[in-house]
Residue, then its C-alpha position, 0 to 999 in steps of 0.5 A: m696393425i695398420r687395420q686396427r689403427s684404421f678401425s679405431i680411428l673410424t670408430i672414434l669418428m663415428l662416436i663423435s658423429s653420434v654424440y653431435a647428432l644426439t646433441e642436435f636432436s635433444t636441442n630440437v626436441a627441447a625447442d619443440d617442447a617449448e613451442e608446444d608448452p605455453l607454460a614453459a614458454a612463459g618460464l613456468s612449470l606446473i608441478a602439480l594440479r589437484n581437484d577435490t570435491l567438498d561438502t561444505n554444508q555436510d548434507g551428503d551432497n558435493d557442492a564445491i570443488r577446490v583446485v590446488v596448483v603448484f608452480t615453479t619459476e626461475q624468474e623473480d616476482t612472477n605475477l599470475e592470475l588464476r581463473l577457475i571458470g564453471e559453466y552451467k546451462d550456458r552461464e559462466v561463473t568465474e572465481a579469480l586469484q592473483f598472486t606473486f611468487s618466486g621459485q616455487s609456490n602453490a595456490s588454491l581456488v574454490y568453486d561453489a555450485w550455485s545450482s543443481g546439475e552438471h558443472e563444467l570446469k576449466l582453469q585459466i592461467v593469465d599473465q600480468d598483462g591479462n593475456i591467457i597463458s594456458t587453459i586447462p580443462l577440468p572434469t565435469y562434476v554433478l553438484r548441488p548448491a550449498l549457498q542459499t538461493p534467493s528467498m523472500l517473505l512478507a510477514l504481517n504483524a497486525p490485528q486480524h481486523i485492521e483499522t486505521g491507526d492500529e499497530c501494523t508492521i510488515s517485515r521484509i525477510f530477504s536473502d540471497e547468498t548466491g548472487p553476491r558470491y559471484g558479483a551477480s546481485g540483482v534488483r528488488t522491486f516492490s509494488g502495491a504500497p501507497f508510499t515509495v519503498l526502499d531496499s534498505q527498509d526491512f520493516l514497513d510501518c502500515s499504521h498510518w496507511p489510508a483505509g483500503d485494499y492492498t495487494l503487496k508484491e515483492a520480486y527479485r532476480n539476480d544476474l544468474g537468472q535466479t528469481t523469487e517473489d512473495w505476495l501479501n493481501l491486506t485490508i485496512h478499514n476506516r476506524p469508526a467515529p468515537d461512540f459516546s453519549l452524554s449523561v446529565q446530573g442536575n437537569s431541571n434543578a435550581t441554579n443553587t444545586d450541583c450540575k454535571v454533564n459527563l462523557m460516557q463511552a460506549d466501549e470502555t476498551v477504546d482509549f479516549s485520553t488521546f482524543q480531542k474534546i471540544w465543548r460548546i454552549q449554545g454553539e460557542i466553543i468554551d475553554y475546557t477539554g475535560d470529560s466532565f463539564d461543570c454546568s452549575t455555573l450556567p445561569a437560569g434558562v435553557h442551554l444547549v450543551s454539546l461535546q465534539v470528540i475527534n479521534n487520532e485519525l481526525i474522525s469526529a462525532i458530536e452529542g448534545v443535550n438541552l439543559v434546563r436551569i431553574p432560578s433558585a428561590d433565594l434570589t434578590e429582586e435585582q437577580m430576579s429581574t435578570v432571569p426568566s420568570r419562574s412558575f410556582g404553580e397555583d401560587t404564581e401571581t397574575e396581574s389584571v393587565g393580562w386579561i385586558s391584553i387578551g381582550v384587545l387581542g381578541l377584538l383585533v382578530v374579529i375585525l381582521t376576520y371580518l375584513v378578510l371575509v368581505r374582501v373575499k366576497d367582493d373578489s368572488d363577485a368581480l371574478p367570473m368563472r373560467d370559460l370551459g369552452p363549448t358544451p360537452m358532446i357525448l354520444s349515446d354510448g358515453s364516448p366523446d363525439t369526434e365529429g367524424l375526425p380521425t383520432t388516436t390515443d397516445d401512450d398516456g391514454v389521452l385521446w386526440r383528434q386531427h382537423p383537416d388544417g392539421n390542428h389537434d384537439w385532446w379530450d378532457a375526460e373530466l370536463r368532457i370537452w375537446v381542448r385545442w392543442 
């Protein structure tokens, strides 16, 4: 009986010791787990984590990853930030999400591939102070981009042969979905235009560019290292001067008949209506800008009528005609006295005073001619002939006599001789004499 009681007491003591040891062990394990699990230390529990591949453009290739997480917490209003980080060729792209929750909540983030290849993913859990609580590695996925990579096109809308003033526009077609998606937009550069080009200009008006050869280039590079560029070569030719002529109706007619000077275009397809027209009479500008000038108002005489046409590019051309207006036969004596004389052929009256004038003029010419001839004769006697120098010295073979002096012939074929004192003579082949230099 005593042995049974002793065994029972010993058993009870052993059970109490075991329970105490088990409780102490459980407490230590829980403490160790809390130290090893940073989420637990932050009062969080990760209930679920799921990764889904997506084909957003439905082309048969995976191009995005959706990560879904479920958290629980015993704290009120827990603030968290989730960062889904994708690494491709030493470049990182981050998708972030901030949210506040109590109890249990779920969140999802989507990573869009921006280049073809292997993308290594990881999920970071960050507290409200910006401290990283935990980083969870995710699988590596082979993805193709669904977002449009940078593209650029310069499209010209103009005639095949462009002249100054022609309708001419350049469309700048640009797209980049990838850079703005990750806050990695780049810079566009434009070169070759005669004026500054802004990024906001989707269309360039080249209608008023100066004539010349242009090599236009636009380039773009975003912060992800993606690039694109496009080139456009165009030539703008100088528009030729207006091509026209003047047609005259009523030239050499009497002043009492109709008279017109008309502008005649060489090319009817050119619009002259917007061109500036300047009419001149005897070089003086008149107040008229039409295409047809009424010259019946001009008095009798010869008139220079000219027209200058200036196109919209300020290129001008000028044409002129000499217009003859004959006095009409029904003029009064007063009108006749103010207009040029008119010839009536054989019926033109002549006066004897004309013959007298001709005779007097002829006598004066004879006298002047005599005086000139006498003066020339006197001058010829007073002026002696120029001394041409010594008598030519020609050898029997027809060559000049150098008198034993050294000679040389220059590049122009002139013969020279040198005297002992250093002076030179050159041989004049026409006069056949030595001329001192």
